[in-house]
C-alpha positions as CSV (number, residue, x, y, z in Angstrom):
1,M,-0.7,42.2,21.6
2,I,0.0,38.5,21.7
3,L,-0.6,38.4,17.9
4,E,2.5,40.4,17.3
5,S,4.6,37.6,18.8
6,I,3.2,34.9,16.5
7,T,5.3,34.4,13.5
8,S,4.9,30.6,13.1
9,P,2.8,27.8,14.6
10,T,5.6,26.8,17.0
11,D,5.0,30.1,18.8
12,L,1.5,28.8,19.9
13,R,2.8,26.0,22.0
14,A,4.2,28.2,24.8
15,L,0.9,30.1,25.3
16,S,-1.3,29.6,28.4
17,P,-5.1,29.0,28.1
18,E,-5.7,32.6,29.0
19,Q,-3.2,33.8,26.3
20,L,-4.8,31.6,23.7
21,E,-8.2,33.1,24.5
22,T,-6.7,36.6,24.1
23,L,-5.0,35.6,20.8
24,A,-8.3,34.2,19.5
25,R,-10.0,37.6,20.1
26,E,-7.1,39.4,18.4
27,M,-7.3,37.1,15.4
28,R,-11.0,37.8,15.0
29,D,-10.4,41.5,15.1
30,V,-7.9,41.2,12.2
31,I,-10.3,39.1,10.2
32,V,-13.3,41.4,10.7
33,E,-11.3,44.6,10.0
34,S,-9.7,43.1,6.8
35,V,-12.9,41.6,5.4
36,T,-14.9,44.8,6.2
37,V,-12.4,46.8,4.0
38,H,-11.6,44.3,1.3
39,G,-14.4,41.8,1.3
40,G,-14.0,38.0,1.5
41,H,-15.2,35.2,3.7
42,L,-16.1,36.2,7.2
43,G,-18.4,33.9,9.1
44,S,-16.6,30.7,8.0
45,N,-13.3,32.1,9.2
46,L,-14.6,33.5,12.5
47,G,-15.9,30.0,13.3
48,V,-12.6,28.1,13.1
49,V,-10.2,30.3,15.1
50,E,-10.0,28.0,18.2
51,L,-10.0,24.9,16.0
52,T,-7.1,26.3,14.0
53,L,-5.1,27.1,17.1
54,A,-5.7,23.5,18.4
55,I,-4.6,22.0,15.1
56,H,-1.4,24.0,14.9
57,R,-0.6,23.2,18.6
58,V,-0.9,19.5,18.0
59,F,0.6,19.1,14.5
60,E,3.9,20.4,13.1
61,S,3.1,22.3,9.9
62,P,4.4,22.2,7.2
63,K,6.0,18.8,8.0
64,D,2.6,17.5,8.9
65,I,0.3,18.1,5.9
66,I,-2.7,20.2,6.8
67,L,-5.4,20.4,4.1
68,W,-8.3,22.8,4.1
69,D,-11.4,21.9,2.1
70,T,-12.8,24.8,0.0
71,G,-10.3,27.2,1.7
72,H,-13.1,29.5,3.0
73,Q,-11.8,29.1,6.5
74,C,-8.1,29.5,5.9
75,Y,-7.7,33.1,7.3
76,P,-6.8,32.0,10.9
77,H,-4.4,29.4,9.4
78,K,-2.7,32.2,7.4
79,I,-2.4,34.4,10.5
80,V,-0.7,31.7,12.6
81,T,1.7,30.8,9.7
82,G,3.2,34.3,9.6
83,R,1.0,36.2,7.2
84,T,-0.8,38.7,9.5
85,Q,0.8,41.7,7.8
86,G,-0.6,40.6,4.5
87,F,-4.2,41.1,5.6
88,A,-3.7,44.8,4.9
89,N,-3.9,43.8,1.2
90,L,-6.3,40.9,1.4
91,R,-7.7,39.9,-2.0
92,Q,-6.0,42.9,-3.6
93,A,-3.9,42.7,-6.8
94,D,-0.5,41.3,-5.8
95,G,-1.7,40.9,-2.2
96,L,-2.8,38.1,0.0
97,S,-5.0,35.5,-1.6
98,G,-8.4,34.8,-0.1
99,Y,-7.7,31.1,-0.4
100,P,-4.7,28.8,0.4
101,S,-1.8,29.7,-1.9
102,R,1.3,27.6,-2.5
103,A,3.0,30.8,-3.7
104,E,2.5,32.4,-0.3
105,S,3.6,29.7,2.1
106,D,4.9,26.2,2.5
107,H,2.1,25.7,5.0
108,D,-0.4,25.8,2.1
109,W,-0.2,22.4,0.5
110,I,-3.1,22.8,-1.9
111,E,-5.0,25.7,-3.5
112,D,-8.4,24.3,-2.7
113,S,-11.3,26.7,-3.4
114,H,-13.9,24.3,-4.8
115,A,-15.7,22.3,-2.2
116,S,-15.7,18.6,-1.4
117,T,-12.2,17.7,-2.8
118,V,-10.0,17.5,0.2
119,L,-10.6,13.9,1.1
120,S,-9.5,12.9,-2.4
121,W,-6.4,15.0,-1.9
122,A,-5.8,13.3,1.4
123,Y,-6.2,9.8,-0.1
124,G,-3.8,10.6,-2.9
125,L,-1.1,12.1,-0.6
126,A,-1.5,9.2,1.9
127,T,-1.2,6.7,-0.9
128,A,2.0,8.4,-2.1
129,Q,3.4,8.2,1.4
130,V,2.8,4.5,1.6
131,A,4.4,3.9,-1.7
132,K,7.5,5.9,-0.7
133,G,7.7,4.3,2.8
134,E,7.2,7.7,4.6
135,T,6.0,7.4,8.2
136,D,7.2,10.6,9.8
137,R,4.4,13.0,9.0
138,R,0.6,13.1,9.5
139,I,-2.1,14.1,7.1
140,V,-4.9,16.2,8.5
141,A,-7.9,17.1,6.3
142,I,-10.4,19.7,7.5
143,I,-13.8,19.6,5.8
144,G,-17.1,21.3,6.6
145,D,-20.5,19.8,7.0
146,G,-21.6,21.7,3.9
147,A,-18.7,20.3,1.8
148,M,-19.7,16.8,3.0
149,T,-22.9,17.2,1.0
150,G,-20.8,16.8,-2.2
151,G,-20.6,13.4,-3.7
152,M,-16.8,13.6,-4.3
153,A,-16.3,13.8,-0.5
154,F,-18.0,10.4,-0.1
155,E,-16.0,9.0,-2.9
156,G,-12.8,10.0,-1.2
157,L,-14.1,8.8,2.2
158,N,-14.9,5.4,0.7
159,N,-11.4,5.0,-0.7
160,L,-9.8,6.1,2.5
161,G,-11.7,3.6,4.5
162,H,-11.3,0.8,2.0
163,A,-7.5,1.3,1.8
164,G,-7.1,2.0,5.5
165,R,-5.1,5.1,4.8
166,D,-3.7,6.9,7.9
167,V,-5.5,10.2,7.7
168,I,-7.1,12.4,10.4
169,I,-10.3,14.0,9.1
170,I,-11.7,16.9,11.1
171,L,-15.4,17.4,10.3
172,N,-16.1,21.0,11.1
173,D,-19.9,21.0,11.7
174,N,-21.1,24.6,12.1
175,G,-24.8,23.5,12.2
176,R,-25.7,25.0,8.9
177,S,-26.4,21.6,7.3
178,Y,-26.9,19.2,10.2
179,A,-26.3,19.3,14.0
180,P,-26.4,15.9,15.8
181,T,-27.0,16.1,19.6
182,I,-26.2,13.6,22.3
183,S,-27.0,13.0,25.9
184,R,-24.6,13.2,28.9
185,L,-24.1,9.5,28.8
186,G,-23.4,9.8,25.1
187,E,-20.7,12.4,25.9
188,S,-19.1,10.0,28.3
189,L,-19.1,7.3,25.6
190,V,-17.5,9.7,23.2
191,K,-14.7,10.3,25.6
192,I,-14.2,6.6,26.2
193,R,-14.1,5.8,22.5
194,N,-11.6,8.6,21.8
195,N,-9.3,7.2,24.6
196,P,-6.4,5.2,23.1
197,V,-5.8,3.3,26.3
198,Y,-9.5,2.1,26.3
199,M,-9.3,1.2,22.6
200,R,-6.1,-0.9,23.1
201,R,-7.8,-2.8,26.0
202,Q,-10.8,-3.3,23.8
203,A,-8.7,-4.7,21.0
204,R,-7.1,-7.2,23.5
205,L,-10.5,-8.2,24.8
206,E,-11.8,-8.8,21.3
207,K,-8.7,-11.0,20.5
208,L,-9.2,-13.0,23.8
209,L,-12.9,-13.6,22.9
210,S,-12.1,-14.7,19.4
211,D,-9.5,-17.2,20.7
212,I,-12.0,-19.0,23.0
213,P,-12.5,-22.5,21.6
214,V,-15.8,-23.3,19.9
215,V,-17.7,-20.2,21.2
216,G,-15.1,-17.6,20.5
217,G,-16.7,-16.3,17.3
218,L,-20.1,-16.1,18.9
219,A,-18.8,-14.2,21.9
220,E,-17.0,-11.7,19.7
221,R,-20.1,-11.1,17.6
222,G,-22.1,-10.6,20.8
223,L,-19.7,-7.9,21.9
224,D,-19.9,-6.2,18.5
225,A,-23.7,-6.3,18.7
226,T,-23.8,-4.8,22.1
227,K,-21.5,-1.9,21.1
228,A,-23.6,-1.3,18.0
229,A,-26.7,-1.1,20.1
230,I,-25.1,1.4,22.5
231,R,-24.0,3.5,19.5
232,E,-27.5,3.5,18.0
233,M,-29.0,4.6,21.4
234,W,-26.5,7.2,22.5
235,E,-24.2,8.4,19.7
236,P,-24.7,10.3,16.4
237,T,-25.2,8.1,13.4
238,A,-21.8,6.4,12.9
239,F,-22.1,5.9,9.2
240,F,-18.4,6.7,8.9
241,E,-17.6,3.4,10.5
242,A,-19.6,1.5,7.9
243,L,-17.0,2.8,5.4
244,G,-14.1,1.7,7.6
245,V,-13.4,5.1,9.1
246,R,-13.2,5.5,12.9
247,Y,-15.5,8.2,14.3
248,A,-15.2,10.2,17.5
249,G,-17.2,13.2,18.6
250,P,-18.8,15.6,18.5
251,F,-16.5,17.9,20.4
252,D,-16.8,21.6,21.2
253,G,-14.7,23.2,18.5
254,H,-14.2,26.3,20.5
255,D,-12.7,24.5,23.5
256,I,-9.1,24.4,22.5
257,A,-8.1,22.0,25.3
258,A,-10.8,19.5,24.4
259,V,-9.9,19.6,20.7
260,E,-6.3,19.2,21.4
261,M,-7.0,16.2,23.6
262,A,-9.2,14.6,20.8
263,L,-6.5,15.2,18.2
264,N,-3.7,13.9,20.4
265,N,-5.7,10.8,21.0
266,A,-6.3,10.4,17.3
267,V,-2.5,10.6,16.8
268,A,-2.0,7.9,19.4
269,M,-4.6,5.6,17.6
270,S,-2.9,5.9,14.2
271,G,-3.3,3.1,11.7
272,G,-6.3,4.1,9.6
273,P,-8.6,6.9,8.8
274,Q,-10.4,8.7,11.6
275,V,-13.1,11.4,11.8
276,I,-12.9,13.9,14.6
277,H,-16.3,15.6,14.6
278,V,-16.2,19.2,16.1
279,M,-19.1,21.6,16.5
280,T,-18.4,25.3,15.8
281,Q,-20.4,28.4,15.5
282,K,-20.1,30.2,12.1
283,G,-19.5,33.9,12.6
284,R,-18.5,33.4,16.3
285,G,-17.5,36.6,18.2
286,Y,-19.0,39.0,15.7
287,A,-22.6,40.0,16.4
288,P,-23.7,40.9,12.8
289,A,-22.5,37.4,11.7
290,E,-24.0,35.6,14.6
291,N,-27.4,37.3,14.0
292,D,-27.4,36.6,10.2
293,P,-30.0,33.8,9.9
294,I,-29.2,32.9,6.3
295,K,-25.5,32.4,6.1
296,R,-23.8,33.9,9.2
297,L,-22.1,36.4,6.9
298,H,-20.3,33.6,5.2
299,D,-19.0,36.2,2.8
300,T,-19.7,39.8,1.9
301,S,-21.2,39.2,-1.6
302,E,-24.8,40.1,-2.1
303,S,-27.2,40.7,-5.0
304,K,-26.9,44.5,-5.5
305,P,-29.7,46.6,-7.0
306,G,-29.1,47.0,-10.6
307,S,-26.9,44.0,-11.0
308,Y,-27.4,41.1,-13.4
309,T,-28.2,38.9,-10.5
310,A,-30.9,41.3,-9.4
311,A,-32.3,41.3,-12.9
312,F,-32.5,37.5,-12.8
313,T,-34.3,37.5,-9.4
314,E,-36.9,39.9,-10.8
315,A,-37.3,37.9,-14.1
316,L,-37.5,34.5,-12.3
317,I,-40.3,35.6,-10.1
318,A,-42.2,37.1,-13.1
319,E,-41.8,33.8,-15.0
320,G,-42.7,31.7,-11.9
321,A,-46.0,33.5,-11.6
322,Q,-46.9,32.6,-15.1
323,R,-45.5,29.1,-15.1
324,P,-46.5,26.9,-12.2
325,E,-44.3,24.1,-13.5
326,L,-41.1,26.3,-13.1
327,V,-38.8,25.2,-10.3
328,A,-35.4,26.7,-9.3
329,I,-32.4,24.6,-8.2
330,T,-29.4,25.7,-6.3
331,A,-26.2,23.9,-5.1
332,A,-26.1,25.4,-1.6
333,M,-26.0,29.0,-2.8
334,P,-29.6,30.3,-2.9
335,D,-28.6,33.7,-1.6
336,S,-25.7,34.5,-3.9
337,T,-27.5,33.3,-7.0
338,G,-30.6,35.4,-6.3
339,L,-33.1,32.7,-5.4
340,L,-34.2,33.6,-1.9
341,A,-36.9,36.0,-3.1
342,F,-38.3,33.3,-5.4
343,S,-38.3,30.8,-2.6
344,E,-40.2,33.2,-0.4
345,R,-42.7,34.0,-3.1
346,F,-43.2,30.3,-4.2
347,P,-42.6,28.0,-1.2
348,G,-41.5,24.5,-2.1
349,R,-40.4,25.5,-5.6
350,M,-36.8,26.2,-4.8
351,L,-34.7,23.1,-4.3
352,D,-31.3,23.2,-2.6
353,V,-29.4,19.9,-3.3
354,G,-26.2,20.9,-1.4
355,I,-22.8,21.3,-2.8
356,A,-23.5,18.7,-5.5
357,E,-23.5,20.2,-8.9
358,Q,-23.3,16.9,-10.8
359,H,-26.3,15.7,-9.0
360,A,-28.1,19.0,-9.5
361,V,-27.7,18.8,-13.3
362,T,-28.9,15.2,-13.6
363,A,-31.7,15.8,-11.1
364,A,-32.8,18.7,-13.3
365,A,-32.8,16.4,-16.3
366,G,-35.2,14.1,-14.4
367,M,-37.4,17.0,-13.4
368,A,-37.6,18.1,-17.0
369,R,-38.4,14.6,-18.1
370,G,-41.2,14.5,-15.5
371,G,-42.8,17.7,-16.8
372,L,-41.3,20.5,-14.7
373,R,-39.3,23.4,-16.1
374,P,-36.1,23.4,-14.0
375,V,-33.9,26.5,-13.8
376,F,-30.4,25.7,-12.3
377,A,-28.8,28.9,-10.9
378,V,-25.1,28.4,-10.4
379,Y,-21.8,30.2,-10.6
380,S,-20.1,29.7,-14.0
381,T,-17.0,28.2,-12.4
382,F,-19.1,25.6,-10.5
383,L,-21.1,24.4,-13.4
384,T,-17.8,23.3,-15.1
385,R,-17.7,20.6,-12.4
386,A,-20.7,19.0,-14.0
387,I,-20.0,19.3,-17.7
388,D,-20.3,15.5,-18.3
389,Q,-23.9,15.6,-16.9
390,V,-24.7,18.7,-18.9
391,N,-23.5,17.0,-22.0
392,L,-24.8,13.4,-21.6
393,D,-27.7,13.6,-19.1
394,V,-29.3,16.9,-20.3
395,G,-27.9,17.4,-23.8
396,L,-28.1,13.9,-25.1
397,H,-31.6,13.6,-23.9
398,S,-32.6,17.0,-25.2
399,E,-34.1,18.0,-21.9
400,P,-35.3,21.6,-21.6
401,V,-33.2,22.6,-18.6
402,V,-32.2,26.2,-18.3
403,F,-28.8,26.9,-16.8
404,C,-28.4,30.4,-15.4
405,L,-24.7,31.1,-14.9
406,D,-23.8,33.9,-12.5
407,R,-20.3,35.3,-12.1
408,A,-19.4,34.5,-15.7
409,G,-16.2,36.0,-17.2
410,I,-13.5,37.7,-15.1
411,T,-14.8,37.9,-11.6
412,G,-11.9,39.5,-9.8
413,D,-11.1,39.1,-6.1
414,D,-11.5,35.3,-5.6
415,G,-8.7,34.5,-8.1
416,P,-8.1,31.8,-10.7
417,S,-10.6,29.2,-9.4
418,H,-13.5,31.6,-9.6
419,H,-13.1,33.3,-13.0
420,G,-15.9,32.0,-15.1
421,V,-14.0,31.7,-18.4
422,L,-14.7,28.1,-19.5
423,D,-18.5,28.1,-19.8
424,M,-18.9,29.4,-23.4
425,V,-16.1,27.1,-24.7
426,L,-17.7,24.1,-23.1
427,L,-21.5,24.8,-23.5
428,T,-21.3,25.8,-27.1
429,K,-19.9,22.3,-27.8
430,V,-23.0,20.6,-26.4
431,P,-25.3,19.6,-29.3
432,G,-28.7,21.3,-29.2
433,M,-27.6,23.8,-26.5
434,T,-28.7,27.4,-26.9
435,V,-26.4,30.0,-25.2
436,F,-27.5,33.5,-24.4
437,A,-25.2,36.4,-23.3
438,P,-27.1,39.4,-22.0
439,S,-25.5,42.8,-22.3
440,S,-27.9,44.7,-20.0
441,Y,-30.2,44.3,-17.0
442,Q,-33.3,44.3,-19.3
443,E,-31.9,41.6,-21.6
444,V,-31.7,39.1,-18.7
445,G,-35.5,39.0,-18.4
446,Q,-36.1,38.8,-22.1
447,M,-33.6,36.0,-22.4
448,L,-35.0,34.0,-19.5
449,H,-38.4,34.2,-21.1
450,D,-37.0,33.1,-24.5
451,A,-35.0,30.3,-22.9
452,L,-38.2,29.0,-21.2
453,E,-39.9,29.0,-24.6
454,I,-37.4,26.5,-25.9
455,T,-38.8,23.0,-25.3
456,D,-36.7,20.7,-27.5
457,G,-33.3,21.1,-25.7
458,P,-31.3,22.9,-23.0
459,S,-30.3,26.5,-22.9
460,A,-27.9,28.6,-20.8
461,I,-27.8,32.3,-19.9
462,R,-24.5,33.7,-18.6
463,W,-23.9,37.0,-16.9
464,A,-21.2,38.9,-15.1
465,K,-20.8,39.8,-11.4
466,T,-20.3,43.5,-12.3
467,E,-23.1,46.1,-12.4
468,A,-25.4,45.7,-15.4
469,R,-25.9,48.2,-18.2
470,H,-29.5,49.6,-18.2
471,V,-31.3,50.3,-21.5
472,G,-34.7,51.3,-22.8
473,P,-37.2,49.0,-24.4
474,D,-36.0,49.8,-27.9
475,E,-32.5,48.5,-27.0
476,V,-33.6,45.0,-26.0
477,G,-33.5,42.2,-28.5
478,S,-35.7,39.1,-28.7
479,G,-35.5,35.5,-29.7
480,L,-32.3,34.2,-31.1
481,N,-31.5,37.4,-33.0
482,A,-28.4,39.5,-32.7
483,R,-28.9,43.3,-32.4
484,Q,-27.1,45.9,-34.5
485,L,-26.2,49.2,-32.8
486,L,-24.0,50.9,-35.5
487,A,-23.8,50.5,-39.2
488,G,-20.5,51.1,-41.1
489,T,-18.5,49.7,-44.0
490,E,-14.9,49.2,-42.9
491,L,-14.7,47.4,-39.5
492,C,-17.4,45.2,-37.9
493,I,-17.2,44.7,-34.1
494,I,-19.1,41.8,-32.6
495,S,-19.4,42.0,-28.9
496,V,-20.5,39.3,-26.4
497,G,-22.4,40.0,-23.2
498,K,-21.1,42.6,-20.8
499,M,-18.3,43.6,-23.3
500,L,-20.7,45.8,-25.1
501,D,-19.9,48.8,-23.0
502,A,-16.2,48.7,-23.9
503,A,-17.0,47.8,-27.5
504,E,-19.3,50.8,-27.9
505,A,-16.7,53.1,-26.3
506,A,-14.0,51.8,-28.7
507,A,-16.3,52.2,-31.7
508,T,-17.0,55.8,-30.8
509,Q,-13.2,56.4,-30.5
510,L,-12.5,54.7,-33.9
511,A,-15.3,56.6,-35.6
512,S,-13.8,59.9,-34.4
513,E,-10.6,58.8,-36.2
514,G,-12.3,58.2,-39.5
515,I,-12.8,54.5,-39.3
516,S,-16.3,53.4,-40.4
517,V,-17.6,51.0,-37.8
518,S,-20.5,48.5,-37.5
519,L,-21.3,47.3,-34.0
520,W,-23.3,44.2,-33.1
521,D,-24.4,42.8,-29.8
522,A,-24.3,39.0,-30.5
523,R,-26.9,38.3,-27.7
524,V,-27.0,34.6,-28.6
525,V,-23.6,32.9,-29.1
526,K,-25.1,29.5,-30.0
527,P,-26.6,29.4,-32.6
528,L,-25.0,32.4,-34.1
529,D,-27.3,34.8,-36.0
530,L,-26.9,34.3,-39.7
531,N,-28.0,37.9,-40.5
532,M,-25.2,39.1,-38.2
533,L,-22.6,36.8,-39.8
534,T,-23.7,37.8,-43.4
535,A,-23.4,41.5,-42.5
536,A,-20.0,41.0,-40.9
537,G,-18.8,39.2,-44.0
538,E,-19.4,42.4,-46.1
539,H,-16.6,44.2,-44.1
540,P,-12.9,43.9,-44.8
541,F,-12.2,43.7,-41.0
542,V,-13.9,42.0,-38.1
543,I,-13.1,42.0,-34.4
544,T,-14.9,39.8,-31.9
545,I,-14.8,40.5,-28.1
546,E,-15.6,38.1,-25.3
547,D,-14.8,37.8,-21.6
548,G,-14.3,34.0,-21.9
549,L,-11.4,31.9,-23.1
550,R,-10.3,33.0,-26.6
551,D,-9.1,29.5,-27.6
552,G,-12.2,27.6,-28.8
553,G,-14.5,30.4,-27.8
554,V,-17.2,32.4,-29.6
555,G,-14.8,34.4,-31.7
556,S,-13.3,31.2,-33.1
557,A,-16.8,30.0,-34.1
558,I,-17.5,33.4,-35.7
559,A,-14.2,33.3,-37.7
560,D,-15.0,29.7,-38.9
561,S,-18.5,30.7,-39.9
562,L,-17.2,33.8,-41.8
563,S,-14.6,31.7,-43.7
564,E,-17.4,29.3,-44.8
565,L,-19.8,32.1,-45.8
566,T,-17.2,33.9,-47.9
567,I,-16.0,30.9,-50.0
568,G,-15.2,32.2,-53.5
569,R,-14.3,35.7,-52.4
570,T,-11.8,37.4,-50.1
571,P,-12.9,36.7,-46.5
572,P,-12.7,39.4,-43.8
573,R,-9.5,39.7,-41.8
574,V,-10.6,38.6,-38.3
575,R,-9.1,39.2,-35.0
576,T,-10.6,37.5,-31.9
577,L,-10.2,39.1,-28.5
578,G,-10.7,37.1,-25.4
579,V,-9.1,35.7,-22.2
580,P,-5.8,33.8,-22.8
581,T,-5.5,30.2,-21.7
582,Q,-3.8,30.8,-18.4
583,Y,-4.6,31.0,-14.7
584,I,-5.3,34.6,-13.8
585,A,-4.6,35.9,-10.4
586,H,-7.1,37.9,-8.2
587,G,-7.6,41.6,-8.8
588,K,-10.3,44.0,-9.8
589,P,-12.2,42.9,-12.9
590,A,-11.8,46.2,-14.7
591,A,-8.0,46.2,-14.1
592,I,-7.7,42.6,-15.2
593,L,-9.7,43.2,-18.4
594,A,-7.6,46.3,-19.2
595,E,-4.4,44.3,-18.7
596,L,-5.7,41.7,-21.2
597,G,-6.6,44.4,-23.7
598,L,-10.3,43.9,-23.2
599,D,-11.2,47.5,-22.2
600,A,-12.1,50.3,-24.7
601,A,-8.5,51.4,-25.1
602,G,-7.3,47.9,-25.8
603,I,-10.1,47.1,-28.2
604,A,-9.5,50.3,-30.1
605,E,-5.8,49.7,-30.4
606,S,-6.4,46.1,-31.6
607,A,-8.8,47.5,-34.2
608,R,-6.2,50.1,-35.4
609,S,-3.6,47.4,-35.7
610,L,-5.9,45.1,-37.6
611,C,-7.0,47.8,-40.1
612,R,-3.3,48.7,-40.7
613,S,-2.3,45.1,-41.2
614,E,-1.6,43.3,-44.5
615,G,-2.6,39.8,-45.3
616,N,-5.1,37.6,-43.6
617,V,-4.6,38.0,-39.9
618,T,-6.0,36.0,-37.0
619,A,-4.4,37.2,-33.9
């Protein structure tokens, strides 16, 4: 295998075109095999194999700075930078990350796993190079057409053009968002405009024209107008150039030689930002991905029967049938957040705004103000990109937007950027916000209904990626009330959301040891149920459990409330259990929670320690 001889990008430069084709096939085999076993991003990586080979044959990584937006397509990059063996443990604890990782390799400059950020990174790095007088390295930023729907990408692009920073931007267009086409004459013009010899001659011609006495300015403007007219007729919309960014393309992203030529020409025309537009096929070389009409097997996640996401899909359709004013919003993730079935059932009522969470939130506020009932379905980690809009556009205006947060809590394999541990800390600080945390499949539907009944402010429902607990009708709460499962006198356990399974198992263990335990499912973490707090205040010991950040989380709010409720008498000794304020690596959710003491055994041990303690303890 040729792949066995590739230990660094320099090994690619000696390969013939035929060997490169063979290597591309071998790389795809590794990716398919690894993702099939361990999960991860498939279609996006299969689509950039040849592009990655071309990039690493032209540029000298890590001296040249290669930046991958979102990181969904970094697997080929990892393979050619000496990490092929690591794919045997892809996305496993202590194994290869599914995203760029500085801890793994000097070839990974940034750990970029949220979309639309790479152009800002590139601007910042280029600005630092100018300030330090560095001129011996290139900055290459690869961004997908989907990521280009995010507003932050345009902010970075605008700064790059305004400052004239020397950055090569590779726009990887896999046709999932837009796919410009051009004629044969257009293709010829593309080749001309990407030719540095032609561009230098054109610059000399423009200078000669401008130097002609009296009519020089008019002649130069005439030439510019002629070029603009040709562009409008034969080339894709060159809006990049209006921002001061030179555009060339599109090129076939699977033609290594063509991409290499385009990149070498871009290097020769250094002196400002350039976009090299390449067309690729997401999922290329793997029939199941090529034949997936929705997302070309972008990843292996799906809404599994019995999951919280499946419960949301079912509940949203039921509510949509009763409420014609209900609309669903997604930020380019209709499948993963469970909205496709709703879209099929109610055409035109599912709105995909692209990777633009800030816009989605404020647009939802506008929809609510206009009389609609918007439900924004989004991963917990992605909503945190739009907290300002949640607070000031939705919260300040008391708009009844419903935020449905998937993948809340410890999510596992995608690592620190995807754990949804900030949402409860942040959302509970928004005035007028109601926050629900379902502990079962059945609670999701009840809570969505109750959230839609709230018309004087926003609400949020947050649930985990893991399989949902299933319960009978008598085990489902309603409204803003907490639900008591066990009644005791010594220790009160208050559980948030999915942590109820572990809390109940711990309570059973403690009861067998002679500790009298009360157990509550908080259900609503803002506002907290006064009946639950009053009952908890009658116990000498209280433990709270949540799969969000402990600092500033729900447990802290419960502890504060209990101290106020028990003024004049001895307050309970409270211990709050939650996620520490640190970045947590990828691994299986159950294993991570156990390591953090948030499984049944850890909860039981914390309870024993608390009940044996002396003095007022908050640990």
